[in-house]
N, CA, C, O and the ligand as a Tripos MOL2 file, in Angstrom:
@<TRIPOS>MOLECULE
protein
  285   283    72     0     0
PROTEIN
NO_CHARGES

@<TRIPOS>ATOM
      1 N         177.2210   25.4700  163.1130 N.3       1 MET1
      2 CA        178.6260   25.1530  163.2650 C.3       1 MET1
      3 C         179.4740   26.2270  162.5530 C.2       1 MET1
      4 O         179.2510   26.5240  161.3790 O.2       1 MET1
      5 N         180.4240   26.7880  163.2610 N.am      2 ALA2
      6 CA        181.3020   27.8360  162.6100 C.3       2 ALA2
      7 C         182.4680   27.1630  161.9510 C.2       2 ALA2
      8 O         183.0900   26.2740  162.5320 O.2       2 ALA2
      9 N         182.7720   27.5750  160.7470 N.am      3 THR3
     10 CA        183.9460   27.0480  160.1000 C.3       3 THR3
     11 C         185.1070   27.9830  160.1600 C.2       3 THR3
     12 O         184.9150   29.1980  160.1420 O.2       3 THR3
     13 N         186.3190   27.4630  160.2300 N.am      4 TYR4
     14 CA        187.4940   28.2550  160.2110 C.3       4 TYR4
     15 C         188.5270   27.5970  159.3720 C.2       4 TYR4
     16 O         188.4690   26.3820  159.1830 O.2       4 TYR4
     17 N         189.4890   28.3420  158.8470 N.am      5 ILE5
     18 CA        190.5320   27.8040  158.0360 C.3       5 ILE5
     19 C         191.7330   27.3840  158.8770 C.2       5 ILE5
     20 O         192.3230   28.1730  159.6160 O.2       5 ILE5
     21 N         192.0580   26.1340  158.7320 N.am      6 GLU6
     22 CA        193.2380   25.5960  159.4420 C.3       6 GLU6
     23 C         194.4410   25.6900  158.4800 C.2       6 GLU6
     24 O         194.3150   25.4680  157.2760 O.2       6 GLU6
     25 N         195.5720   26.0160  159.0360 N.am      7 GLU7
     26 CA        196.7570   26.2150  158.1930 C.3       7 GLU7
     27 C         197.9370   25.3890  158.7620 C.2       7 GLU7
     28 O         198.1830   25.3680  159.9680 O.2       7 GLU7
     29 N         198.6530   24.7130  157.8410 N.am      8 GLN8
     30 CA        199.7770   23.9240  158.3100 C.3       8 GLN8
     31 C         200.7950   23.7200  157.1960 C.2       8 GLN8
     32 O         200.4470   23.5980  156.0220 O.2       8 GLN8
     33 N         202.0390   23.6860  157.5910 N.am      9 LEU9
     34 CA        203.1010   23.4160  156.5720 C.3       9 LEU9
     35 C         203.2240   21.9650  156.4000 C.2       9 LEU9
     36 O         203.4790   21.2300  157.3540 O.2       9 LEU9
     37 N         203.0340   21.5010  155.1090 N.am     10 LYS10
     38 CA        203.0900   20.0880  154.7780 C.3      10 LYS10
     39 C         203.8870   19.9010  153.4950 C.2      10 LYS10
     40 O         204.0400   20.8150  152.6840 O.2      10 LYS10
     41 N         204.3910   18.6680  153.3440 N.am     11 TYR11
     42 CA        205.1110   18.3400  152.1080 C.3      11 TYR11
     43 C         204.1280   18.0790  150.9740 C.2      11 TYR11
     44 O         203.2240   17.2570  151.1240 O.2      11 TYR11
     45 N         204.2830   18.7490  149.8650 N.am     12 CYS12
     46 CA        203.3870   18.5390  148.6780 C.3      12 CYS12
     47 C         204.1220   17.6880  147.6470 C.2      12 CYS12
     48 O         205.2110   18.0480  147.2000 O.2      12 CYS12
     49 N         203.5210   16.5530  147.2730 N.am     13 LYS13
     50 CA        204.1360   15.6490  146.2820 C.3      13 LYS13
     51 C         204.2190   16.3520  144.9510 C.2      13 LYS13
     52 O         205.2220   16.2380  144.2450 O.2      13 LYS13
     53 N         203.1790   17.0750  144.6010 N.am     14 LYS14
     54 CA        203.1050   17.7530  143.2680 C.3      14 LYS14
     55 C         204.1770   18.8230  143.1370 C.2      14 LYS14
     56 O         204.8680   18.9020  142.1220 O.2      14 LYS14
     57 N         204.3100   19.6470  144.1730 N.am     15 CYS15
     58 CA        205.3280   20.7470  144.1330 C.3      15 CYS15
     59 C         206.6940   20.1950  144.4130 C.2      15 CYS15
     60 O         207.6820   20.7730  143.9610 O.2      15 CYS15
     61 N         206.8010   19.1070  145.1330 N.am     16 GLY16
     62 CA        208.1110   18.5260  145.4960 C.3      16 GLY16
     63 C         208.7750   19.2920  146.6240 C.2      16 GLY16
     64 O         209.9760   19.1520  146.8550 O.2      16 GLY16
     65 N         208.0050   20.0940  147.3190 N.am     17 GLU17
     66 CA        208.5610   20.8560  148.4500 C.3      17 GLU17
     67 C         207.5450   21.0890  149.5440 C.2      17 GLU17
     68 O         206.3580   20.8210  149.3580 O.2      17 GLU17
     69 N         207.9790   21.5670  150.6410 N.am     18 THR18
     70 CA        207.0490   21.8970  151.7590 C.3      18 THR18
     71 C         206.3950   23.2570  151.5150 C.2      18 THR18
     72 O         207.0540   24.2920  151.4100 O.2      18 THR18
     73 N         205.1060   23.2010  151.4330 N.am     19 THR19
     74 CA        204.3330   24.4030  151.2130 C.3      19 THR19
     75 C         203.2740   24.5840  152.2540 C.2      19 THR19
     76 O         203.0450   23.6950  153.0750 O.2      19 THR19
     77 N         202.6320   25.7020  152.2360 N.am     20 LYS20
     78 CA        201.5190   25.9670  153.1420 C.3      20 LYS20
     79 C         200.2760   25.2140  152.6540 C.2      20 LYS20
     80 O         199.9430   25.2420  151.4690 O.2      20 LYS20
     81 N         199.6000   24.5440  153.5850 N.am     21 HIS21
     82 CA        198.3670   23.8380  153.2450 C.3      21 HIS21
     83 C         197.2270   24.4170  154.0630 C.2      21 HIS21
     84 O         197.4180   24.8110  155.2140 O.2      21 HIS21
     85 N         196.0390   24.4680  153.4710 N.am     22 PHE22
     86 CA        194.9070   24.9590  154.1180 C.3      22 PHE22
     87 C         193.8070   23.9120  154.1350 C.2      22 PHE22
     88 O         193.7490   23.0610  153.2480 O.2      22 PHE22
     89 N         192.9590   23.9610  155.1040 N.am     23 ARG23
     90 CA        191.6970   23.1710  155.0370 C.3      23 ARG23
     91 C         190.6550   23.8590  155.9070 C.2      23 ARG23
     92 O         190.9410   24.5830  156.8590 O.2      23 ARG23
     93 N         189.4270   23.5740  155.5020 N.am     24 ASN24
     94 CA        188.2960   24.0860  156.2740 C.3      24 ASN24
     95 C         188.0670   23.1670  157.4730 C.2      24 ASN24
     96 O         188.1380   21.9450  157.3500 O.2      24 ASN24
     97 N         187.8090   23.7280  158.5590 N.am     25 ASN25
     98 CA        187.5090   22.9540  159.7350 C.3      25 ASN25
     99 C         186.2740   23.5060  160.3970 C.2      25 ASN25
    100 O         185.9520   24.6840  160.2390 O.2      25 ASN25
    101 N         185.6080   22.7020  161.1060 N.am     26 SER26
    102 CA        184.3810   23.1800  161.7870 C.3      26 SER26
    103 C         184.5100   23.0390  163.2740 C.2      26 SER26
    104 O         184.9720   22.0220  163.7930 O.2      26 SER26
    105 N         184.0970   24.0670  163.9390 N.am     27 LYS27
    106 CA        184.1310   24.0240  165.4410 C.3      27 LYS27
    107 C         182.7150   23.8370  165.9300 C.2      27 LYS27
    108 O         181.8410   24.6000  165.5190 O.2      27 LYS27
    109 N         182.4450   22.9060  166.7500 N.am     28 SER28
    110 CA        181.0960   22.7410  167.3080 C.3      28 SER28
    111 C         180.7530   23.8630  168.2180 C.2      28 SER28
    112 O         181.5360   24.2160  169.0990 O.2      28 SER28
    113 N         179.5740   24.4480  168.0220 N.am     29 SER29
    114 CA        179.1010   25.4760  168.8780 C.3      29 SER29
    115 C         178.4840   24.8640  170.1270 C.2      29 SER29
    116 O         178.2800   23.6520  170.1960 O.2      29 SER29
    117 N         178.1980   25.6710  171.0770 N.am     30 GLY30
    118 CA        177.5450   25.2000  172.2920 C.3      30 GLY30
    119 C         176.2220   24.5740  172.0330 C.2      30 GLY30
    120 O         175.8540   23.6090  172.7040 O.2      30 GLY30
    121 N         175.4690   25.1030  171.0560 N.am     31 PHE31
    122 CA        174.1970   24.5970  170.6720 C.3      31 PHE31
    123 C         174.3430   23.1870  170.1160 C.2      31 PHE31
    124 O         173.6070   22.2700  170.4800 O.2      31 PHE31
    125 N         175.3330   23.0440  169.2080 N.am     32 MET32
    126 CA        175.5300   21.6930  168.5840 C.3      32 MET32
    127 C         175.9060   20.6710  169.6160 C.2      32 MET32
    128 O         175.4500   19.5310  169.5330 O.2      32 MET32
    129 N         176.7450   21.0370  170.6160 N.am     33 LEU33
    130 CA        177.1260   20.1350  171.6940 C.3      33 LEU33
    131 C         175.8700   19.6970  172.4710 C.2      33 LEU33
    132 O         175.7690   18.5440  172.8920 O.2      33 LEU33
    133 N         174.9170   20.6240  172.6570 N.am     34 LEU34
    134 CA        173.6520   20.3100  173.3370 C.3      34 LEU34
    135 C         172.8650   19.3150  172.4940 C.2      34 LEU34
    136 O         172.3210   18.3420  173.0150 O.2      34 LEU34
    137 N         172.8090   19.5630  171.1980 N.am     35 VAL35
    138 CA        172.0640   18.6860  170.2680 C.3      35 VAL35
    139 C         172.6970   17.3070  170.3250 C.2      35 VAL35
    140 O         171.9880   16.3060  170.4260 O.2      35 VAL35
    141 N         174.0600   17.2370  170.2590 N.am     36 HIS36
    142 CA        174.7920   15.9590  170.3750 C.3      36 HIS36
    143 C         174.4380   15.2200  171.6840 C.2      36 HIS36
    144 O         174.2110   14.0100  171.7070 O.2      36 HIS36
    145 N         174.4040   16.0090  172.7590 N.am     37 LEU37
    146 CA        174.1470   15.4110  174.0860 C.3      37 LEU37
    147 C         172.7230   14.8080  174.1260 C.2      37 LEU37
    148 O         172.5180   13.6890  174.5950 O.2      37 LEU37
    149 N         171.7520   15.5890  173.6190 N.am     38 VAL38
    150 CA        170.3520   15.0950  173.5980 C.3      38 VAL38
    151 C         170.2570   13.8160  172.7250 C.2      38 VAL38
    152 O         169.6610   12.8210  173.1400 O.2      38 VAL38
    153 N         170.8530   13.8600  171.5140 N.am     39 LEU39
    154 CA        170.8010   12.7340  170.6220 C.3      39 LEU39
    155 C         171.5200   11.5240  171.1770 C.2      39 LEU39
    156 O         171.1160   10.3850  170.9460 O.2      39 LEU39
    157 N         172.5920   11.7830  171.9130 N.am     40 THR40
    158 CA        173.3300   10.6790  172.5340 C.3      40 THR40
    159 C         172.4840    9.9710  173.5650 C.2      40 THR40
    160 O         172.4730    8.7420  173.6210 O.2      40 THR40
    161 N         171.7610   10.7430  174.3970 N.am     41 VAL41
    162 CA        170.8660   10.1860  175.3940 C.3      41 VAL41
    163 C         169.6980    9.4590  174.6940 C.2      41 VAL41
    164 O         169.3040    8.3570  175.0750 O.2      41 VAL41
    165 N         169.1570   10.1340  173.6410 N.am     42 ALA42
    166 CA        167.9810    9.5740  172.9950 C.3      42 ALA42
    167 C         168.2570    8.2780  172.2580 C.2      42 ALA42
    168 O         167.3700    7.4320  172.1460 O.2      42 ALA42
    169 N         169.5200    8.0990  171.7310 N.am     43 THR43
    170 CA        169.8970    6.8930  171.0240 C.3      43 THR43
    171 C         170.7280    5.9800  171.9150 C.2      43 THR43
    172 O         171.3760    5.0600  171.4160 O.2      43 THR43
    173 N         170.7230    6.2070  173.1690 N.am     44 THR44
    174 CA        171.4720    5.4310  174.1520 C.3      44 THR44
    175 C         172.9660    5.2430  173.8340 C.2      44 THR44
    176 O         173.5320    4.1680  174.0320 O.2      44 THR44
    177 N         173.5800    6.3230  173.3350 N.am     45 GLY45
    178 CA        175.0070    6.2820  173.1110 C.3      45 GLY45
    179 C         175.4500    5.9610  171.6810 C.2      45 GLY45
    180 O         176.6180    6.1110  171.3230 O.2      45 GLY45
    181 N         174.4560    5.5030  170.8560 N.am     46 VAL46
    182 CA        174.8070    5.1700  169.4840 C.3      46 VAL46
    183 C         175.2750    6.4220  168.7130 C.2      46 VAL46
    184 O         176.2140    6.3900  167.9180 O.2      46 VAL46
    185 N         174.5590    7.5210  169.0000 N.am     47 TRP47
    186 CA        174.9120    8.7740  168.3000 C.3      47 TRP47
    187 C         176.3100    9.2080  168.6110 C.2      47 TRP47
    188 O         177.0250    9.6650  167.7200 O.2      47 TRP47
    189 N         176.7240    9.0790  169.8480 N.am     48 LEU48
    190 CA        178.0500    9.4980  170.2530 C.3      48 LEU48
    191 C         179.1450    8.7230  169.4790 C.2      48 LEU48
    192 O         180.1580    9.2870  169.0680 O.2      48 LEU48
    193 N         178.8990    7.4190  169.2990 N.am     49 VAL49
    194 CA        179.8210    6.5180  168.5560 C.3      49 VAL49
    195 C         179.9120    7.0110  167.1170 C.2      49 VAL49
    196 O         181.0060    7.1130  166.5620 O.2      49 VAL49
    197 N         178.7520    7.3200  166.5050 N.am     50 LEU50
    198 CA        178.6960    7.7930  165.1420 C.3      50 LEU50
    199 C         179.4800    9.0980  164.9920 C.2      50 LEU50
    200 O         180.2410    9.2650  164.0390 O.2      50 LEU50
    201 N         179.2900   10.0120  165.9290 N.am     51 VAL51
    202 CA        179.9990   11.3040  165.8740 C.3      51 VAL51
    203 C         181.4910   11.1460  166.0020 C.2      51 VAL51
    204 O         182.2460   11.8420  165.3230 O.2      51 VAL51
    205 N         181.9350   10.2480  166.8550 N.am     52 ILE52
    206 CA        183.3290    9.9760  167.0680 C.3      52 ILE52
    207 C         183.9530    9.4250  165.8120 C.2      52 ILE52
    208 O         185.0220    9.8620  165.3860 O.2      52 ILE52
    209 N         183.2460    8.4200  165.1970 N.am     53 VAL53
    210 CA        183.7500    7.7660  163.9590 C.3      53 VAL53
    211 C         183.8670    8.8550  162.8830 C.2      53 VAL53
    212 O         184.8700    8.9350  162.1730 O.2      53 VAL53
    213 N         182.8080    9.7040  162.7750 N.am     54 TRP54
    214 CA        182.7470   10.7590  161.7610 C.3      54 TRP54
    215 C         183.9320   11.7370  161.9230 C.2      54 TRP54
    216 O         184.5830   12.1390  160.9590 O.2      54 TRP54
    217 N         184.1710   12.0920  163.2020 N.am     55 LYS55
    218 CA        185.2810   13.0180  163.5160 C.3      55 LYS55
    219 C         186.6080   12.4100  163.1470 C.2      55 LYS55
    220 O         187.4730   13.1020  162.6100 O.2      55 LYS55
    221 N         186.7970   11.1150  163.4220 N.am     56 ILE56
    222 CA        188.0450   10.4490  163.1570 C.3      56 ILE56
    223 C         188.2610   10.3720  161.6550 C.2      56 ILE56
    224 O         189.3480   10.6630  161.1550 O.2      56 ILE56
    225 N         187.2010    9.9710  160.9330 N.am     57 LEU57
    226 CA        187.3130    9.8980  159.4590 C.3      57 LEU57
    227 C         187.6680   11.2650  158.8810 C.2      57 LEU57
    228 O         188.5040   11.3540  157.9830 O.2      57 LEU57
    229 N         187.0510   12.3190  159.3780 N.am     58 ASN58
    230 CA        187.3010   13.6840  158.9190 C.3      58 ASN58
    231 C         188.7530   14.0680  159.1100 C.2      58 ASN58
    232 O         189.3690   14.6730  158.2330 O.2      58 ASN58
    233 N         189.3070   13.7040  160.2910 N.am     59 THR59
    234 CA        190.7030   14.0700  160.5560 C.3      59 THR59
    235 C         191.6480   13.2660  159.7170 C.2      59 THR59
    236 O         192.6370   13.7890  159.2030 O.2      59 THR59
    237 N         191.3400   11.9440  159.5680 N.am     60 LYS60
    238 CA        192.2250   11.0880  158.8090 C.3      60 LYS60
    239 C         192.2920   11.4160  157.3320 C.2      60 LYS60
    240 O         193.3670   11.4110  156.7330 O.2      60 LYS60
    241 N         191.1190   11.7070  156.7370 N.am     61 ILE61
    242 CA        191.0710   12.0290  155.2850 C.3      61 ILE61
    243 C         191.7510   13.3610  155.0460 C.2      61 ILE61
    244 O         192.4700   13.5340  154.0620 O.2      61 ILE61
    245 N         191.5240   14.2970  155.9420 N.am     62 GLY62
    246 CA        192.1800   15.5800  155.9110 C.3      62 GLY62
    247 C         191.5270   16.5930  155.0800 C.2      62 GLY62
    248 O         190.8450   17.4630  155.6200 O.2      62 GLY62
    249 N         191.6860   16.5500  153.7620 N.am     63 GLY63
    250 CA        191.1280   17.5940  152.9410 C.3      63 GLY63
    251 C         192.0550   18.8300  152.8260 C.2      63 GLY63
    252 O         191.6290   19.9610  152.5910 O.2      63 GLY63
    253 N         193.3500   18.5210  153.0100 N.am     64 TRP64
    254 CA        194.3090   19.6010  152.9040 C.3      64 TRP64
    255 C         194.5090   20.0230  151.4740 C.2      64 TRP64
    256 O         194.5650   19.2030  150.5580 O.2      64 TRP64
    257 N         194.6160   21.3190  151.3040 N.am     65 LYS65
    258 CA        194.8490   21.8940  149.9830 C.3      65 LYS65
    259 C         196.1660   22.7040  149.9550 C.2      65 LYS65
    260 O         196.4040   23.5820  150.7850 O.2      65 LYS65
    261 N         196.9810   22.3730  148.9870 N.am     66 CYS66
    262 CA        198.2220   23.0880  148.8520 C.3      66 CYS66
    263 C         197.9430   24.5410  148.3440 C.2      66 CYS66
    264 O         197.1290   24.7600  147.4460 O.2      66 CYS66
    265 N         198.6420   25.4900  148.9490 N.am     67 SER67
    266 CA        198.3960   26.9100  148.5860 C.3      67 SER67
    267 C         199.1260   27.2620  147.3130 C.2      67 SER67
    268 O         198.8800   28.3240  146.7400 O.2      67 SER67
    269 N         200.0460   26.3770  146.8390 N.am     68 GLU68
    270 CA        200.8280   26.6170  145.6240 C.3      68 GLU68
    271 C         200.1420   26.0400  144.3970 C.2      68 GLU68
    272 O         199.9380   26.7360  143.4030 O.2      68 GLU68
    273 N         199.7790   24.7340  144.4770 N.am     69 CYS69
    274 CA        199.2100   24.0850  143.3040 C.3      69 CYS69
    275 C         197.7120   23.7330  143.5110 C.2      69 CYS69
    276 O         197.0300   23.4060  142.5390 O.2      69 CYS69
    277 N         197.2210   23.7920  144.6890 N.am     70 GLY70
    278 CA        195.7910   23.5970  144.9700 C.3      70 GLY70
    279 C         195.3960   22.1230  144.9950 C.2      70 GLY70
    280 O         194.2060   21.8070  144.9860 O.2      70 GLY70
    281 N         196.3610   21.2290  145.0250 N.am     71 SER71
    282 CA        196.0120   19.8130  145.0680 C.3      71 SER71
    283 C         195.8370   19.3500  146.5240 C.2      71 SER71
    284 O         195.5390   18.1810  146.7690 O.2      71 SER71
    285 ZN        201.5440   21.8160  145.7500 Zn       72 ZN72
@<TRIPOS>BOND
     1     1     2 1
     2     2     3 1
     3     3     4 2
     4     3     5 am
     5     5     6 1
     6     6     7 1
     7     7     8 2
     8     7     9 am
     9     9    10 1
    10    10    11 1
    11    11    12 2
    12    11    13 am
    13    13    14 1
    14    14    15 1
    15    15    16 2
    16    15    17 am
    17    17    18 1
    18    18    19 1
    19    19    20 2
    20    19    21 am
    21    21    22 1
    22    22    23 1
    23    23    24 2
    24    23    25 am
    25    25    26 1
    26    26    27 1
    27    27    28 2
    28    27    29 am
    29    29    30 1
    30    30    31 1
    31    31    32 2
    32    31    33 am
    33    33    34 1
    34    34    35 1
    35    35    36 2
    36    35    37 am
    37    37    38 1
    38    38    39 1
    39    39    40 2
    40    39    41 am
    41    41    42 1
    42    42    43 1
    43    43    44 2
    44    43    45 am
    45    45    46 1
    46    46    47 1
    47    47    48 2
    48    47    49 am
    49    49    50 1
    50    50    51 1
    51    51    52 2
    52    51    53 am
    53    53    54 1
    54    54    55 1
    55    55    56 2
    56    55    57 am
    57    57    58 1
    58    58    59 1
    59    59    60 2
    60    59    61 am
    61    61    62 1
    62    62    63 1
    63    63    64 2
    64    63    65 am
    65    65    66 1
    66    66    67 1
    67    67    68 2
    68    67    69 am
    69    69    70 1
    70    70    71 1
    71    71    72 2
    72    71    73 am
    73    73    74 1
    74    74    75 1
    75    75    76 2
    76    75    77 am
    77    77    78 1
    78    78    79 1
    79    79    80 2
    80    79    81 am
    81    81    82 1
    82    82    83 1
    83    83    84 2
    84    83    85 am
    85    85    86 1
    86    86    87 1
    87    87    88 2
    88    87    89 am
    89    89    90 1
    90    90    91 1
    91    91    92 2
    92    91    93 am
    93    93    94 1
    94    94    95 1
    95    95    96 2
    96    95    97 am
    97    97    98 1
    98    98    99 1
    99    99   100 2
   100    99   101 am
   101   101   102 1
   102   102   103 1
   103   103   104 2
   104   103   105 am
   105   105   106 1
   106   106   107 1
   107   107   108 2
   108   107   109 am
   109   109   110 1
   110   110   111 1
   111   111   112 2
   112   111   113 am
   113   113   114 1
   114   114   115 1
   115   115   116 2
   116   115   117 am
   117   117   118 1
   118   118   119 1
   119   119   120 2
   120   119   121 am
   121   121   122 1
   122   122   123 1
   123   123   124 2
   124   123   125 am
   125   125   126 1
   126   126   127 1
   127   127   128 2
   128   127   129 am
   129   129   130 1
   130   130   131 1
   131   131   132 2
   132   131   133 am
   133   133   134 1
   134   134   135 1
   135   135   136 2
   136   135   137 am
   137   137   138 1
   138   138   139 1
   139   139   140 2
   140   139   141 am
   141   141   142 1
   142   142   143 1
   143   143   144 2
   144   143   145 am
   145   145   146 1
   146   146   147 1
   147   147   148 2
   148   147   149 am
   149   149   150 1
   150   150   151 1
   151   151   152 2
   152   151   153 am
   153   153   154 1
   154   154   155 1
   155   155   156 2
   156   155   157 am
   157   157   158 1
   158   158   159 1
   159   159   160 2
   160   159   161 am
   161   161   162 1
   162   162   163 1
   163   163   164 2
   164   163   165 am
   165   165   166 1
   166   166   167 1
   167   167   168 2
   168   167   169 am
   169   169   170 1
   170   170   171 1
   171   171   172 2
   172   171   173 am
   173   173   174 1
   174   174   175 1
   175   175   176 2
   176   175   177 am
   177   177   178 1
   178   178   179 1
   179   179   180 2
   180   179   181 am
   181   181   182 1
   182   182   183 1
   183   183   184 2
   184   183   185 am
   185   185   186 1
   186   186   187 1
   187   187   188 2
   188   187   189 am
   189   189   190 1
   190   190   191 1
   191   191   192 2
   192   191   193 am
   193   193   194 1
   194   194   195 1
   195   195   196 2
   196   195   197 am
   197   197   198 1
   198   198   199 1
   199   199   200 2
   200   199   201 am
   201   201   202 1
   202   202   203 1
   203   203   204 2
   204   203   205 am
   205   205   206 1
   206   206   207 1
   207   207   208 2
   208   207   209 am
   209   209   210 1
   210   210   211 1
   211   211   212 2
   212   211   213 am
   213   213   214 1
   214   214   215 1
   215   215   216 2
   216   215   217 am
   217   217   218 1
   218   218   219 1
   219   219   220 2
   220   219   221 am
   221   221   222 1
   222   222   223 1
   223   223   224 2
   224   223   225 am
   225   225   226 1
   226   226   227 1
   227   227   228 2
   228   227   229 am
   229   229   230 1
   230   230   231 1
   231   231   232 2
   232   231   233 am
   233   233   234 1
   234   234   235 1
   235   235   236 2
   236   235   237 am
   237   237   238 1
   238   238   239 1
   239   239   240 2
   240   239   241 am
   241   241   242 1
   242   242   243 1
   243   243   244 2
   244   243   245 am
   245   245   246 1
   246   246   247 1
   247   247   248 2
   248   247   249 am
   249   249   250 1
   250   250   251 1
   251   251   252 2
   252   251   253 am
   253   253   254 1
   254   254   255 1
   255   255   256 2
   256   255   257 am
   257   257   258 1
   258   258   259 1
   259   259   260 2
   260   259   261 am
   261   261   262 1
   262   262   263 1
   263   263   264 2
   264   263   265 am
   265   265   266 1
   266   266   267 1
   267   267   268 2
   268   267   269 am
   269   269   270 1
   270   270   271 1
   271   271   272 2
   272   271   273 am
   273   273   274 1
   274   274   275 1
   275   275   276 2
   276   275   277 am
   277   277   278 1
   278   278   279 1
   279   279   280 2
   280   279   281 am
   281   281   282 1
   282   282   283 1
   283   283   284 2
@<TRIPOS>SUBSTRUCTURE
     1 MET1         2 RESIDUE 1 A MET
     2 ALA2         6 RESIDUE 1 A ALA
     3 THR3        10 RESIDUE 1 A THR
     4 TYR4        14 RESIDUE 1 A TYR
     5 ILE5        18 RESIDUE 1 A ILE
     6 GLU6        22 RESIDUE 1 A GLU
     7 GLU7        26 RESIDUE 1 A GLU
     8 GLN8        30 RESIDUE 1 A GLN
     9 LEU9        34 RESIDUE 1 A LEU
    10 LYS10       38 RESIDUE 1 A LYS
    11 TYR11       42 RESIDUE 1 A TYR
    12 CYS12       46 RESIDUE 1 A CYS
    13 LYS13       50 RESIDUE 1 A LYS
    14 LYS14       54 RESIDUE 1 A LYS
    15 CYS15       58 RESIDUE 1 A CYS
    16 GLY16       62 RESIDUE 1 A GLY
    17 GLU17       66 RESIDUE 1 A GLU
    18 THR18       70 RESIDUE 1 A THR
    19 THR19       74 RESIDUE 1 A THR
    20 LYS20       78 RESIDUE 1 A LYS
    21 HIS21       82 RESIDUE 1 A HIS
    22 PHE22       86 RESIDUE 1 A PHE
    23 ARG23       90 RESIDUE 1 A ARG
    24 ASN24       94 RESIDUE 1 A ASN
    25 ASN25       98 RESIDUE 1 A ASN
    26 SER26      102 RESIDUE 1 A SER
    27 LYS27      106 RESIDUE 1 A LYS
    28 SER28      110 RESIDUE 1 A SER
    29 SER29      114 RESIDUE 1 A SER
    30 GLY30      118 RESIDUE 1 A GLY
    31 PHE31      122 RESIDUE 1 A PHE
    32 MET32      126 RESIDUE 1 A MET
    33 LEU33      130 RESIDUE 1 A LEU
    34 LEU34      134 RESIDUE 1 A LEU
    35 VAL35      138 RESIDUE 1 A VAL
    36 HIS36      142 RESIDUE 1 A HIS
    37 LEU37      146 RESIDUE 1 A LEU
    38 VAL38      150 RESIDUE 1 A VAL
    39 LEU39      154 RESIDUE 1 A LEU
    40 THR40      158 RESIDUE 1 A THR
    41 VAL41      162 RESIDUE 1 A VAL
    42 ALA42      166 RESIDUE 1 A ALA
    43 THR43      170 RESIDUE 1 A THR
    44 THR44      174 RESIDUE 1 A THR
    45 GLY45      178 RESIDUE 1 A GLY
    46 VAL46      182 RESIDUE 1 A VAL
    47 TRP47      186 RESIDUE 1 A TRP
    48 LEU48      190 RESIDUE 1 A LEU
    49 VAL49      194 RESIDUE 1 A VAL
    50 LEU50      198 RESIDUE 1 A LEU
    51 VAL51      202 RESIDUE 1 A VAL
    52 ILE52      206 RESIDUE 1 A ILE
    53 VAL53      210 RESIDUE 1 A VAL
    54 TRP54      214 RESIDUE 1 A TRP
    55 LYS55      218 RESIDUE 1 A LYS
    56 ILE56      222 RESIDUE 1 A ILE
    57 LEU57      226 RESIDUE 1 A LEU
    58 ASN58      230 RESIDUE 1 A ASN
    59 THR59      234 RESIDUE 1 A THR
    60 LYS60      238 RESIDUE 1 A LYS
    61 ILE61      242 RESIDUE 1 A ILE
    62 GLY62      246 RESIDUE 1 A GLY
    63 GLY63      250 RESIDUE 1 A GLY
    64 TRP64      254 RESIDUE 1 A TRP
    65 LYS65      258 RESIDUE 1 A LYS
    66 CYS66      262 RESIDUE 1 A CYS
    67 SER67      266 RESIDUE 1 A SER
    68 GLU68      270 RESIDUE 1 A GLU
    69 CYS69      274 RESIDUE 1 A CYS
    70 GLY70      278 RESIDUE 1 A GLY
    71 SER71      282 RESIDUE 1 A SER
    72 ZN72       285 GROUP 0 **** ****
């Protein structure tokens, strides 16, 4: 899985202003998609549900870091 830095302007409570925020994100490679596909078939769809839940949790929690104060 290749990781890349995602960048977005967000309001920081600590700084009290809108600052640049960064977070690491991962892009699924073609190989990983194939692995997911095989596992989805092997687990009769259970794997796909787990991956979707994991993706949703990852997006919701965020992991954004303020470029000014690092929080
Ligand atoms: Zn900040």
